[in-house]
All heavy atoms as an XYZ file, in Angstrom:
944
protein
N      13.353      4.637    -36.824
C      13.032      3.368    -36.382
C      13.044      3.199    -34.838
O      12.183      2.772    -34.241
C      14.030      2.322    -36.988
C      13.848      0.886    -36.459
S      12.750     -0.027    -37.479
C      13.116     -1.658    -36.855
N      14.169      3.828    -34.245
C      14.300      3.932    -32.810
C      13.141      4.733    -32.235
O      12.637      4.390    -31.128
C      15.661      4.337    -32.395
C      16.728      3.361    -32.657
O      16.470      2.183    -32.716
O      17.889      3.781    -32.732
N      12.877      5.835    -32.846
C      11.787      6.720    -32.254
C      10.434      6.013    -32.326
O       9.639      6.092    -31.294
C      11.735      8.008    -33.078
O      13.086      8.638    -33.129
C      10.835      8.963    -32.421
N      10.108      5.328    -33.397
C       8.851      4.528    -33.468
C       8.799      3.430    -32.320
O       7.770      3.304    -31.698
C       8.654      4.000    -34.816
N       9.825      2.719    -32.203
C       9.897      1.722    -31.200
C       9.787      2.244    -29.743
O       8.990      1.765    -29.089
C      11.216      0.864    -31.313
C      11.371     -0.139    -30.309
C      10.509     -1.336    -30.315
C      12.272     -0.001    -29.141
C      10.707     -2.286    -29.362
C      12.337     -1.015    -28.230
C      11.611     -2.119    -28.376
N      10.477      3.435    -29.509
C      10.454      4.086    -28.273
C       8.972      4.564    -28.057
O       8.479      4.508    -26.831
C      11.453      5.217    -28.207
C      11.501      5.967    -26.877
C      12.537      6.995    -26.801
O      13.668      6.769    -27.314
O      12.246      8.026    -26.309
N       8.353      5.069    -29.076
C       6.958      5.690    -28.958
C       6.012      4.494    -28.501
O       5.211      4.549    -27.623
C       6.679      6.249    -30.195
O       5.197      6.594    -30.145
N       6.172      3.358    -29.284
C       5.305      2.159    -28.933
C       5.545      1.664    -27.545
O       4.632      1.299    -26.784
C       5.521      1.050    -30.068
C       4.925      1.409    -31.460
N       3.720      1.647    -31.523
C       5.606      1.452    -32.595
C       3.449      1.923    -32.839
N       4.573      1.846    -33.436
N       6.803      1.575    -27.194
C       7.125      1.044    -25.868
C       6.701      1.955    -24.733
O       6.136      1.607    -23.714
C       8.664      0.994    -25.721
C       9.096      0.242    -24.537
C       8.964     -1.103    -24.222
C       9.706      0.975    -23.442
C       9.345     -1.690    -23.178
C      10.042      0.382    -22.173
C       9.906     -1.076    -22.075
N       6.626      3.283    -25.054
C       6.170      4.283    -24.107
C       4.608      4.097    -23.965
O       4.047      4.159    -22.789
C       6.340      5.677    -24.529
C       6.257      6.645    -23.488
O       6.090      6.349    -22.261
N       6.451      7.958    -23.795
N       3.915      3.705    -24.996
C       2.476      3.525    -24.994
C       2.219      2.201    -24.081
O       1.315      2.143    -23.224
C       1.804      3.409    -26.284
C       0.374      2.901    -26.300
C       1.862      4.761    -27.120
N       3.022      1.128    -24.378
C       2.836     -0.023    -23.572
C       3.125      0.164    -22.154
O       2.328     -0.320    -21.271
C       3.658     -1.145    -24.210
C       3.807     -2.397    -23.311
C       3.266     -1.618    -25.612
N       4.182      0.850    -21.825
C       4.546      1.161    -20.473
C       3.433      2.048    -19.733
O       3.155      1.765    -18.622
C       5.814      1.920    -20.413
N       2.812      2.939    -20.432
C       1.660      3.737    -19.894
C       0.483      2.926    -19.618
O      -0.022      3.052    -18.441
C       1.376      4.963    -20.916
O       2.377      5.774    -21.086
N       0.192      1.969    -20.484
C      -0.885      1.098    -20.259
C      -0.657      0.049    -19.040
O      -1.583     -0.106    -18.275
C      -1.393      0.302    -21.458
C      -2.206      1.144    -22.447
C      -1.707      1.353    -23.754
C      -3.344      1.736    -22.066
C      -2.541      2.031    -24.665
C      -4.256      2.417    -22.920
C      -3.719      2.511    -24.249
O      -4.495      3.335    -25.071
N       0.588     -0.415    -18.968
C       0.941     -1.232    -17.896
C       0.914     -0.416    -16.573
O       0.395     -0.938    -15.593
C       2.400     -1.816    -18.081
N       1.395      0.764    -16.537
C       1.352      1.674    -15.351
C      -0.070      1.829    -14.888
O      -0.396      1.796    -13.752
C       2.035      2.892    -15.586
N      -0.903      2.225    -15.946
C      -2.377      2.389    -15.647
C      -2.995      1.188    -15.041
O      -3.791      1.297    -14.038
C      -3.091      2.825    -16.913
C      -4.682      3.001    -16.777
C      -4.845      4.205    -15.741
C      -5.258      3.369    -18.112
N      -2.695     -0.053    -15.557
C      -3.183     -1.286    -14.955
C      -2.775     -1.481    -13.522
O      -3.552     -1.888    -12.711
C      -2.742     -2.396    -15.870
N      -1.430     -1.113    -13.240
C      -0.937     -1.317    -11.950
C      -1.602     -0.282    -11.002
O      -1.952     -0.615     -9.783
C       0.618     -1.160    -11.955
C       1.192     -2.302    -12.678
C       1.105     -1.034    -10.515
C       2.655     -2.097    -13.018
N      -1.866      0.888    -11.472
C      -2.537      1.949    -10.610
C      -3.953      1.536    -10.344
O      -4.495      1.663     -9.174
C      -2.606      3.304    -11.335
C      -1.250      3.882    -11.345
C      -1.185      5.263    -11.995
O      -2.029      5.467    -12.890
O      -0.309      6.143    -11.717
N      -4.674      0.905    -11.350
C      -6.040      0.237    -11.078
C      -5.920     -0.771     -9.970
O      -6.800     -0.937     -9.107
C      -6.637     -0.301    -12.379
S      -6.995      0.884    -13.640
N      -4.792     -1.645    -10.014
C      -4.604     -2.616     -8.988
C      -4.538     -2.018     -7.629
O      -5.005     -2.423     -6.569
N      -3.855     -0.783     -7.520
C      -3.574     -0.114     -6.300
C      -4.996      0.407     -5.781
O      -5.268      0.255     -4.605
C      -2.679      1.063     -6.453
N      -5.782      0.959     -6.670
C      -7.121      1.417     -6.350
C      -7.963      0.236     -5.788
O      -8.667      0.392     -4.829
C      -7.755      2.196     -7.428
C      -9.292      2.446     -7.164
C      -7.023      3.453     -7.803
N      -7.971     -0.864     -6.539
C      -8.660     -2.031     -6.084
C      -8.214     -2.571     -4.669
O      -9.073     -2.858     -3.936
C      -8.483     -3.191     -7.138
C      -9.225     -4.466     -6.714
C     -10.564     -4.597     -6.775
C      -8.474     -5.522     -6.253
C     -11.206     -5.722     -6.388
C      -8.976     -6.704     -5.914
C     -10.413     -6.858     -5.922
N      -6.969     -2.533     -4.480
C      -6.482     -3.010     -3.158
C      -6.941     -1.993     -2.074
O      -7.501     -2.637     -1.015
C      -4.860     -3.081     -3.129
C      -4.368     -3.307     -1.835
C      -4.457     -4.253     -4.144
N      -6.886     -0.799     -2.142
C      -7.283      0.181     -1.203
C      -8.880     -0.058     -0.925
O      -9.281      0.005      0.171
C      -6.913      1.581     -1.559
C      -7.587      2.600     -0.608
C      -5.415      1.813     -1.441
N      -9.549     -0.106     -2.121
C     -11.004     -0.250     -2.026
C     -11.417     -1.513     -1.291
O     -12.240     -1.553     -0.372
C     -11.661     -0.292     -3.365
N     -10.784     -2.697     -1.527
C     -11.052     -3.905     -0.923
C     -10.654     -3.865      0.637
O     -11.461     -4.303      1.402
C     -10.188     -4.990     -1.609
C     -10.454     -6.285     -0.955
C     -11.603     -7.053     -1.241
C      -9.455     -6.857     -0.143
C     -11.736     -8.297     -0.624
C      -9.677     -8.055      0.587
C     -10.804     -8.910      0.237
N      -9.509     -3.284      0.825
C      -9.128     -3.140      2.198
C     -10.065     -2.344      3.006
O     -10.454     -2.557      4.179
N     -10.444     -1.154      2.411
C     -11.392     -0.285      3.072
C     -12.779     -1.027      3.340
O     -13.287     -0.935      4.432
C     -11.744      0.959      2.293
O     -10.494      1.641      2.110
N     -13.283     -1.775      2.403
C     -14.435     -2.460      2.497
C     -14.355     -3.521      3.553
O     -15.270     -3.655      4.483
C     -14.933     -3.116      1.194
C     -16.249     -3.848      1.165
C     -17.407     -2.861      1.381
C     -16.460     -4.459     -0.220
N     -13.338     -4.207      3.624
C     -13.152     -5.216      4.582
C     -13.099     -4.650      6.026
O     -13.660     -5.171      6.902
C     -11.806     -6.000      4.296
C     -11.548     -7.136      5.317
C     -10.133     -7.688      5.025
O      -9.140     -7.081      4.872
N     -10.038     -9.078      4.843
N     -12.239     -3.513      6.195
C     -12.089     -2.884      7.452
C     -13.532     -2.338      7.936
O     -13.927     -2.457      9.141
C     -11.148     -1.779      7.367
N     -14.232     -1.714      7.005
C     -15.624     -1.169      7.462
C     -16.503     -2.345      7.806
O     -17.274     -2.200      8.748
C     -16.175     -0.397      6.241
C     -15.506      0.962      6.106
S     -16.210      1.599      4.502
C     -16.369      3.271      4.917
N     -16.551     -3.418      7.021
C     -17.342     -4.509      7.368
C     -17.034     -5.141      8.643
O     -17.947     -5.455      9.514
C     -17.308     -5.560      6.212
O     -17.571     -5.054      5.028
C     -18.229     -6.814      6.558
N     -15.759     -5.349      9.000
C     -15.283     -5.927     10.225
C     -15.635     -4.990     11.338
O     -16.179     -5.337     12.484
C     -13.898     -6.137     10.203
O     -13.536     -6.987      9.071
C     -13.357     -6.843     11.473
N     -15.519     -3.665     11.072
C     -15.762     -2.662     12.160
C     -17.297     -2.693     12.538
O     -17.607     -2.734     13.755
C     -15.456     -1.357     11.703
C     -15.751     -0.133     12.649
C     -14.869     -0.273     14.026
C     -15.351      1.211     11.985
N     -18.123     -2.810     11.530
C     -19.522     -2.779     11.763
C     -19.987     -4.198     12.476
O     -20.859     -4.125     13.419
C     -20.379     -2.693     10.466
C     -20.253     -1.345      9.817
C     -20.940     -1.433      8.352
C     -20.932     -0.240     10.689
N     -19.300     -5.216     12.151
C     -19.637     -6.384     12.844
C     -19.218     -6.361     14.314
O     -20.046     -6.777     15.240
C     -18.865     -7.615     12.184
C     -19.467     -8.104     10.947
C     -18.615     -9.263     10.380
C     -19.117     -9.662      8.987
N     -18.314    -10.699      8.442
N     -18.001     -5.745     14.667
C     -17.527     -5.733     15.922
C     -18.445     -4.743     16.751
O     -18.837     -4.991     17.976
C     -16.151     -5.129     16.007
C     -15.689     -4.643     17.362
C     -15.214     -6.228     15.452
N     -18.902     -3.623     16.147
C     -19.826     -2.716     16.919
C     -21.147     -3.390     17.094
O     -21.638     -3.253     18.205
C     -19.977     -1.387     16.008
C     -18.689     -0.569     16.050
C     -21.162     -0.535     16.560
C     -18.609      0.541     15.073
N     -21.609     -4.042     16.206
C     -23.026     -4.739     16.300
C     -22.974     -5.822     17.318
O     -23.947     -6.017     18.026
C     -23.459     -5.327     14.932
N     -21.797     -6.482     17.502
C     -21.739     -7.499     18.552
C     -21.436     -6.956     19.863
O     -21.480     -7.709     20.893
C     -20.553     -8.579     18.100
O     -19.289     -8.021     18.187
N     -21.136     -5.651     20.017
C     -20.863     -5.104     21.281
C     -19.442     -5.403     21.781
O     -19.172     -5.258     23.033
N     -18.524     -5.840     20.933
C     -17.162     -6.234     21.346
C     -16.181     -5.193     21.015
O     -14.982     -5.335     21.012
C     -16.828     -7.499     20.710
C     -17.686     -8.699     21.219
C     -17.267     -9.957     20.375
O     -16.583     -9.909     19.512
N     -17.800    -11.087     20.842
N     -16.618     -3.972     20.633
C     -15.698     -2.918     20.277
C     -14.750     -2.538     21.381
O     -15.297     -2.194     22.460
C     -16.511     -1.603     19.759
N     -13.495     -2.519     21.067
C     -12.538     -2.220     22.106
C     -11.207     -1.902     21.485
O     -11.191     -1.910     20.271
N     -10.281     -1.421     22.225
C      -8.990     -1.049     21.675
C      -8.368     -2.204     20.911
O      -7.795     -1.997     19.843
C      -8.089     -0.571     22.749
C      -6.830      0.051     22.325
C      -5.877      0.566     23.380
O      -6.276      0.794     24.426
O      -4.713      0.730     23.083
N      -8.292     -3.363     21.383
C      -7.693     -4.521     20.727
C      -8.380     -4.798     19.472
O      -7.584     -5.011     18.408
C      -7.717     -5.700     21.731
C      -6.802     -5.457     23.039
C      -7.144     -6.986     20.952
C      -5.421     -5.174     22.765
N      -9.744     -4.869     19.443
C     -10.373     -5.090     18.238
C     -10.058     -4.026     17.223
O      -9.913     -4.228     15.975
C     -11.842     -5.247     18.467
C     -12.303     -6.420     19.200
C     -12.160     -6.453     20.581
O     -11.755     -5.305     21.251
O     -12.086     -7.529     21.283
N     -10.146     -2.817     17.623
C      -9.777     -1.616     16.726
C      -8.377     -1.714     16.129
O      -8.164     -1.448     14.897
N      -7.413     -2.184     16.946
C      -6.018     -2.328     16.489
C      -5.894     -3.416     15.487
O      -5.168     -3.326     14.511
C      -5.140     -2.574     17.673
C      -4.996     -1.339     18.669
C      -4.094     -0.268     18.005
N      -2.678     -0.501     17.886
C      -1.767      0.199     17.370
N      -2.205      1.354     16.821
N      -0.542     -0.079     17.434
N      -6.704     -4.494     15.751
C      -6.605     -5.703     14.797
C      -7.208     -5.246     13.423
O      -6.684     -5.607     12.316
C      -7.336     -6.833     15.334
C      -6.566     -7.513     16.384
C      -7.289     -8.602     17.138
O      -8.580     -8.667     17.115
N      -6.664     -9.467     17.852
N      -8.321     -4.491     13.434
C      -8.906     -4.008     12.215
C      -7.900     -3.078     11.490
O      -7.698     -3.148     10.293
C     -10.162     -3.221     12.484
C     -11.264     -4.210     12.973
C     -10.772     -2.533     11.238
C     -12.462     -3.610     13.531
N      -7.237     -2.180     12.280
C      -6.237     -1.285     11.691
C      -5.074     -2.021     11.065
O      -4.618     -1.688     10.039
C      -5.697     -0.361     12.833
C      -4.560      0.469     12.334
C      -4.562      1.608     11.632
C      -3.169      0.121     12.493
N      -3.323      2.047     11.358
C      -2.428      1.186     11.900
C      -2.527     -0.945     13.070
C      -1.050      1.199     11.873
C      -1.123     -0.969     13.073
C      -0.437      0.119     12.453
N      -4.758     -3.135     11.694
C      -3.547     -3.862     11.258
C      -3.873     -4.447      9.879
O      -2.976     -4.518      9.025
C      -3.271     -4.987     12.319
C      -2.058     -6.024     11.900
C      -0.781     -5.220     11.785
C      -1.961     -7.144     12.930
N      -4.993     -5.104      9.752
C      -5.427     -5.647      8.466
C      -5.499     -4.635      7.353
O      -5.015     -4.767      6.302
C      -6.729     -6.497      8.631
C      -6.644     -7.723      9.363
C      -7.968     -8.406      9.511
C      -7.925     -9.600     10.375
N      -9.169    -10.244     10.555
N      -6.066     -3.455      7.781
C      -6.177     -2.329      6.799
C      -4.823     -1.841      6.433
O      -4.578     -1.496      5.267
C      -7.121     -1.245      7.428
C      -7.471     -0.171      6.399
C      -7.901     -0.398      5.166
C      -7.343      1.147      6.837
C      -8.249      0.616      4.265
C      -7.658      2.212      5.913
C      -8.031      1.931      4.713
N      -3.985     -1.580      7.387
C      -2.634     -1.090      7.171
C      -1.856     -2.038      6.170
O      -1.048     -1.544      5.377
C      -1.882     -0.997      8.449
N      -2.085     -3.290      6.262
C      -1.421     -4.258      5.415
C      -1.897     -4.027      4.022
O      -1.081     -3.990      3.073
C      -1.743     -5.761      5.863
O      -1.307     -5.894      7.179
C      -1.074     -6.745      4.971
N      -3.180     -3.786      3.754
C      -3.678     -3.555      2.390
C      -3.139     -2.261      1.882
O      -2.773     -2.026      0.672
C      -5.265     -3.442      2.362
C      -5.839     -4.838      2.526
C      -6.589     -5.242      3.694
C      -5.761     -6.006      1.649
N      -6.967     -6.552      3.415
C      -6.456     -6.998      2.305
C      -5.121     -6.140      0.481
C      -6.654     -8.268      1.631
C      -5.313     -7.443     -0.259
C      -5.955     -8.363      0.398
N      -2.984     -1.162      2.714
C      -2.393      0.131      2.375
C      -0.922     -0.062      1.937
O      -0.505      0.563      0.960
C      -2.585      1.093      3.451
C      -4.047      1.491      3.662
C      -1.797      2.313      3.161
C      -4.375      2.398      4.790
N      -0.269     -0.827      2.707
C       1.220     -1.187      2.308
C       1.275     -1.671      0.910
O       2.106     -1.308      0.165
C       1.862     -2.097      3.245
C       2.350     -1.422      4.572
C       2.810     -2.515      5.607
C       3.455     -0.517      4.319
N       0.376     -2.695      0.595
C       0.466     -3.320     -0.689
C       0.088     -2.265     -1.738
O       0.722     -2.149     -2.824
C      -0.575     -4.506     -0.709
C      -0.631     -5.252     -1.967
C       0.701     -5.883     -2.373
C      -1.734     -6.368     -1.929
N      -0.986     -1.413     -1.534
C      -1.247     -0.329     -2.497
C      -0.164      0.558     -2.662
O       0.074      1.039     -3.898
C      -2.551      0.263     -2.006
N       0.583      0.941     -1.772
C       1.711      1.853     -1.881
C       2.736      1.192     -2.652
O       3.352      1.930     -3.605
C       2.324      2.166     -0.447
C       1.574      3.195      0.427
C       2.180      3.282      1.830
C       1.663      4.629     -0.279
N       2.934     -0.122     -2.598
C       3.897     -0.777     -3.377
C       3.498     -0.755     -4.843
O       4.358     -0.381     -5.908
C       4.167     -2.155     -2.978
C       4.839     -2.313     -1.626
C       6.256     -1.788     -1.546
O       6.949     -1.760     -2.655
O       6.691     -1.408     -0.520
N       2.255     -0.961     -5.128
C       1.662     -0.927     -6.492
C       1.774      0.481     -7.094
O       2.266      0.634     -8.295
C       0.216     -1.262     -6.557
C      -0.136     -2.788     -6.636
C      -0.759     -3.407     -5.526
C       0.303     -3.592     -7.637
C      -1.098     -4.749     -5.584
C       0.012     -4.857     -7.695
C      -0.624     -5.407     -6.784
N       1.542      1.567     -6.330
C       1.559      2.981     -6.734
C       3.101      3.235     -7.175
O       3.393      3.892     -8.089
C       1.013      3.819     -5.749
N       4.006      2.823     -6.287
C       5.367      3.156     -6.526
C       5.888      2.425     -7.794
O       6.553      2.976     -8.597
C       6.274      2.717     -5.412
C       7.715      3.047     -5.444
C       7.942      4.621     -5.738
C       8.542      2.566     -4.181
N       5.458      1.121     -7.977
C       5.780      0.379     -9.234
C       5.149      1.133    -10.517
O       5.977      1.181    -11.506
C       5.241     -1.008     -9.099
N       4.075      1.620    -10.328
C       3.388      2.333    -11.484
C       4.257      3.599    -11.926
O       4.470      3.891    -12.989
C       1.998      2.639    -11.185
N       4.645      4.321    -10.884
C       5.369      5.573    -11.068
C       6.865      5.243    -11.635
O       7.216      5.985    -12.573
C       5.553      6.382     -9.711
C       4.293      6.917     -9.202
O       3.400      7.202    -10.010
O       4.194      7.184     -8.043
N       7.341      4.203    -11.155
C       8.686      3.749    -11.679
C       8.560      3.421    -13.190
O       9.366      3.785    -13.951
C       9.213      2.545    -10.815
O       9.281      2.975     -9.485
C      10.643      2.200    -11.343
N       7.505      2.654    -13.469
C       7.280      2.230    -14.829
C       7.052      3.541    -15.783
O       7.612      3.432    -16.894
C       6.134      1.245    -14.882
C       5.854      0.482    -16.204
C       7.209     -0.376    -16.462
C       4.745     -0.414    -16.028
N       6.432      4.340    -15.346
C       6.069      5.616    -16.137
C       7.371      6.288    -16.394
O       7.495      6.963    -17.526
C       5.107      6.491    -15.440
C       3.647      6.095    -15.638
C       2.742      7.297    -15.462
N       1.489      7.168    -16.020
C       0.533      6.357    -15.490
N       0.676      5.882    -14.253
N      -0.634      6.232    -16.014
N       8.245      6.325    -15.448
C       9.504      7.087    -15.566
C      10.562      6.259    -16.313
O      11.600      6.848    -16.696
C       9.933      7.508    -14.163
O       8.952      8.122    -13.551
C      11.190      8.510    -14.290
N      10.422      5.022    -16.583
C      11.502      4.133    -17.097
C      11.757      4.460    -18.533
O      12.797      4.130    -19.055
C      10.998      2.670    -16.961
N      10.790      4.999    -19.217
C      10.932      5.158    -20.721
C      11.349      6.724    -20.938
O      10.522      7.563    -20.770
C       9.624      4.886    -21.541
C       9.787      5.091    -22.935
C       9.221      3.519    -21.197
N      12.637      6.859    -21.342
C      13.155      8.121    -21.736
C      12.702      9.317    -20.708
O      12.111     10.364    -21.116
C      12.605      8.588    -23.135
N      13.177      9.161    -19.491
C      12.816     10.195    -18.502
C      13.567     11.401    -18.703
O      14.683     11.456    -19.108
C      13.217      9.485    -17.204
C      14.304      8.626    -17.515
C      14.034      8.078    -19.033
N      12.971     12.545    -18.282
C      13.639     13.759    -18.318
C      14.086     14.005    -16.816
O      13.736     13.252    -15.857
C      12.691     14.958    -18.597
O      11.620     15.068    -17.635
C      12.137     14.724    -20.002
N      14.924     15.009    -16.546
C      15.382     15.252    -15.227
C      14.288     15.740    -14.394
O      14.294     15.407    -13.120
C      16.514     16.380    -15.155
C      17.795     15.735    -15.702
C      18.416     16.007    -16.832
C      18.589     14.885    -15.002
N      19.539     15.229    -16.890
C      19.738     14.515    -15.782
C      18.613     14.198    -13.687
C      20.690     13.657    -15.313
C      19.487     13.278    -13.265
C      20.645     13.064    -14.115
N      13.328     16.271    -14.847
C      12.065     16.659    -14.181
C      11.312     15.514    -13.726
O      10.910     15.276    -12.550
C      11.168     17.537    -15.034
C       9.965     18.143    -14.201
O      10.287     18.731    -13.131
O       8.927     18.079    -14.711
N      11.235     14.471    -14.595
C      10.542     13.163    -14.276
C      11.239     12.512    -13.242
O      10.714     11.943    -12.338
C      10.401     12.331    -15.472
C       9.487     12.791    -16.639
O       8.611     13.647    -16.159
O       9.655     12.421    -17.804
N      12.544     12.467    -13.324
C      13.413     11.684    -12.307
C      13.239     12.388    -10.970
O      13.170     11.592     -9.907
C      14.889     11.646    -12.755
C      14.936     10.711    -14.055
C      15.809     11.183    -11.696
C      16.371     10.831    -14.713
N      13.335     13.674    -10.940
C      13.178     14.461     -9.622
C      11.835     14.195     -9.000
O      11.737     14.021     -7.759
C      13.554     15.855     -9.838
O      12.594     16.524    -10.691
N      10.825     14.260     -9.700
C       9.501     13.915     -9.219
C       9.372     12.509     -8.735
O       8.838     12.304     -7.637
C       8.413     14.148    -10.278
C       8.018     15.594    -10.640
C       7.067     15.656    -11.719
C       6.929     17.141    -12.149
N       5.967     17.224    -13.304
N       9.932     11.491     -9.381
C       9.911     10.211     -8.978
C      10.797     10.045     -7.648
O      10.334      9.323     -6.787
C      10.501      9.266    -10.061
C      10.610      7.792     -9.712
C       9.173      7.274     -9.349
C      11.263      6.927    -10.660
N      11.817     10.671     -7.623
C      12.595     10.637     -6.340
C      11.874     11.142     -5.164
O      11.826     10.516     -4.163
C      13.903     11.373     -6.547
N      11.131     12.222     -5.285
C      10.285     12.757     -4.248
C       9.213     11.891     -3.860
O       9.026     11.578     -2.710
C       9.811     14.213     -4.588
C       8.758     14.590     -3.545
C      10.954     15.122     -4.717
N       8.486     11.384     -4.938
C       7.407     10.399     -4.662
C       7.873      9.137     -4.035
O       7.191      8.703     -3.071
C       6.679     10.137     -6.060
C       5.870     11.409     -6.418
C       5.653      9.000     -5.870
C       5.354     11.314     -7.815
N       8.920      8.655     -4.521
C       9.448      7.399     -4.096
C       9.944      7.502     -2.497
O       9.736      6.674     -1.712
C      10.641      6.864     -4.851
N      10.501      8.704     -2.257
C      10.993      8.933     -0.807
C       9.749      8.945      0.051
O       9.802      8.424      1.147
C      11.742     10.275     -0.841
O      12.918     10.071     -1.524
C      12.295     10.670      0.652
N       8.810      9.781     -0.205
C       7.554      9.821      0.583
C       6.856      8.532      0.752
O       6.562      8.133      1.817
C       6.609     10.916     -0.101
C       7.169     12.303      0.031
C       5.169     10.777      0.647
C       6.341     13.388     -0.869
N       6.664      7.765     -0.328
C       6.084      6.401     -0.274
C       6.860      5.546      0.527
O       6.291      4.674      1.222
C       5.730      5.922     -1.555
C       4.595      6.808     -2.236
C       4.090      6.179     -3.524
N       2.956      6.922     -4.105
C       2.596      7.084     -5.232
N       3.256      6.384     -6.165
N       1.549      7.777     -5.615
N       8.160      5.571      0.388
C       9.032      4.569      1.005
C       9.021      4.999      2.563
O       8.955      4.082      3.409
C      10.490      4.686      0.572
O      10.402      4.364     -0.786
C      11.282      3.721      1.314
N       8.955      6.242      2.972
C       8.938      6.651      4.354
C       7.525      6.192      4.904
O       7.522      5.682      5.986
C       9.145      8.180      4.551
C      10.464      8.575      4.287
S      10.807     10.337      4.347
C      10.233     10.692      6.025
N       6.464      6.355      4.166
C       5.175      5.970      4.759
C       5.114      4.374      4.816
O       4.684      3.951      5.903
C       4.088      6.288      3.647
C       3.630      7.764      3.665
C       2.682      8.024      2.407
C       2.875      8.096      4.902
N       5.672      3.675      3.890
C       5.837      2.297      3.983
C       6.739      1.815      5.062
O       6.172      1.012      5.918
C       6.373      1.745      2.641
C       6.135      0.344      2.413
O       5.722     -0.455      3.298
N       6.220     -0.114      1.125
N       7.736      2.388      5.353
C       8.642      2.042      6.404
C       7.967      2.276      7.864
O       7.855      1.324      8.698
C       9.962      2.871      6.416
C      10.777      2.699      7.676
C      11.553      1.605      7.849
C      10.769      3.704      8.723
C      12.291      1.347      8.934
C      11.577      3.561      9.757
C      12.356      2.320      9.944
O      13.077      2.177     11.043
N       7.378      3.420      8.048
C       6.718      3.706      9.305
C       5.507      2.820      9.549
O       5.164      2.431     10.714
C       6.477      5.154      9.592
C       7.733      6.006      9.734
C       8.253      6.878      8.845
C       8.473      5.826     10.939
C       9.358      7.506      9.022
C       9.716      6.435     11.068
C      10.099      7.378     10.103
N       4.714      2.626      8.523
C       3.594      1.802      8.648
C       3.952      0.324      8.928
O       3.362     -0.248      9.863
C       2.705      1.774      7.425
C       1.218      1.388      7.401
C       0.510      2.028      8.598
C       0.594      1.732      6.036
N       4.996     -0.150      8.318
C       5.491     -1.481      8.491
C       6.038     -1.584      9.998
O       5.873     -2.604     10.683
C       6.501     -1.864      7.500
N       6.633     -0.494     10.482
C       7.246     -0.487     11.781
C       6.020     -0.575     12.848
O       6.177     -1.313     13.773
C       8.023      0.815     11.930
C       8.749      0.848     13.220
C       9.625      2.143     13.204
C      10.365      2.294     14.535
N      11.182      3.510     14.634
N       5.039      0.189     12.545
C       3.874      0.214     13.408
C       3.210     -1.201     13.491
O       2.744     -1.718     14.574
C       2.746      1.143     13.100
C       3.190      2.559     13.427
O       4.193      2.832     14.207
O       2.506      3.446     12.895
N       3.132     -1.873     12.290
C       2.552     -3.206     12.199
C       3.401     -4.193     12.983
O       2.884     -5.073     13.787
C       2.458     -3.677     10.697
C       1.348     -2.934     10.108
C       2.148     -5.273     10.675
C       1.285     -3.156      8.596
N       4.810     -4.112     12.849
C       5.730     -5.000     13.668
C       5.510     -4.816     15.107
O       5.503     -5.798     15.832
C       7.146     -4.884     13.235
C       7.361     -5.194     11.778
S       7.435     -6.871     11.485
C       8.997     -7.285     12.109
N       5.456     -3.561     15.562
C       5.290     -3.278     16.992
C       4.046     -3.873     17.505
O       3.968     -4.340     18.641
C       5.370     -1.703     17.228
N       2.894     -3.711     16.770
C       1.609     -4.294     17.184
C       1.722     -5.800     17.254
O       1.220     -6.400     18.240
C       0.534     -3.858     16.199
C      -0.802     -4.358     16.536
C      -1.548     -3.917     17.677
C      -1.411     -5.413     15.863
C      -2.741     -4.363     18.024
C      -2.711     -5.901     16.288
C      -3.355     -5.382     17.279
N       2.276     -6.431     16.199
C       2.504     -7.899     16.182
C       3.247     -8.389     17.482
O       2.890     -9.328     18.124
C       3.235     -8.390     14.948
C       2.298     -8.482     13.827
O       0.988     -8.439     14.008
O       2.737     -8.494     12.715
N       4.329     -7.587     17.813
C       5.156     -7.962     19.007
C       4.332     -7.819     20.237
O       4.356     -8.666     21.167
C       6.397     -7.146     19.042
C       7.465     -7.595     18.068
C       8.682     -6.763     18.167
C       9.725     -7.151     17.169
N      11.008     -6.366     17.122
N       3.543     -6.828     20.315
C       2.625     -6.570     21.553
C       1.653     -7.655     21.656
O       1.358     -8.085     22.733
N       1.138     -8.085     20.481
C       0.099     -9.231     20.502
C       0.772    -10.509     21.096
O       0.163    -11.240     21.771
C      -0.461     -9.413     19.085
C      -1.423     -8.418     18.670
C      -2.638     -8.414     19.413
O      -2.800     -7.837     20.473
N      -3.603     -9.155     18.860
N       2.078    -10.774     20.466
C       2.751    -11.996     21.003
C       2.949    -11.837     22.452
O       2.883    -12.921     23.140
C       3.961    -12.111     20.245
C       3.946    -12.553     18.773
C       5.074    -12.624     17.991
O       6.227    -12.448     18.560
O       5.154    -12.696     16.753
N       3.418    -10.765     22.876
C       3.758    -10.682     24.414
C       2.451    -10.859     25.275
O       2.527    -11.452     26.199
C       4.374     -9.244     24.601
O       5.552     -9.140     23.833
C       4.797     -9.103     26.068
N       1.369    -10.282     24.752
C       0.143    -10.355     25.465
C      -0.451    -11.814     25.559
O      -0.833    -12.286     26.594
C      -0.925     -9.451     24.839
N      -0.219    -12.526     24.335
C      -0.744    -13.885     24.251
C       0.188    -14.813     25.134
O      -0.270    -15.755     25.780
C      -0.794    -14.448     22.911
O       0.425    -14.412     22.342
N       1.455    -14.543     25.142
C       2.357    -15.337     25.997
C       2.144    -15.119     27.511
O       2.094    -15.969     28.404
C       3.877    -14.924     25.719
C       4.370    -15.491     24.290
C       5.746    -15.114     24.017
O       6.334    -14.302     24.784
O       6.186    -15.415     22.897
N       1.930    -13.798     27.796
C       1.636    -13.501     29.239
C       0.341    -14.083     29.740
O       0.161    -14.424     30.916
N      -0.700    -14.186     28.867
C      -1.998    -14.752     29.194
C      -2.095    -16.268     29.411
O      -2.827    -16.723     30.074
N      -1.092    -16.893     28.694
C      -1.153    -18.412     28.795
C      -0.194    -18.986     29.862
O      -0.217    -20.119     30.062
C      -0.780    -18.947     27.312
O       0.551    -18.512     26.996
C      -1.804    -18.592     26.325
N       0.655    -18.164     30.375
C       1.689    -18.724     31.332
C       1.094    -18.753     32.806
O       0.361    -18.130     33.178
C       2.954    -17.893     31.381
C       3.876    -18.302     32.371
C       3.607    -17.899     29.962
């Protein structure tokens, strides 16, 4: 009875993880499309510059952060049902790498936001 329930739960968790991974792919694809569209508009208007490029990067980086969170959630869900030590060690490595990417990307976004605030305050005073 327990084995059958665990098997069914494992199937449900696998489908849920697959749906979350599809969400991560959608988020990255949407962010990429948005970034490319904005980039082409900026280039076509002749306003391409460092500030515009950083703003496009900032929006794209935000989508990537969201996708990383989805991917980590999917990995965690896959490992939640009867994990082996091999599964746990793989999840630990993946989680560490994704968390570090997330941390440094978020740090870059915060630095850019602070730079934008400083520039706007300096220009209005």
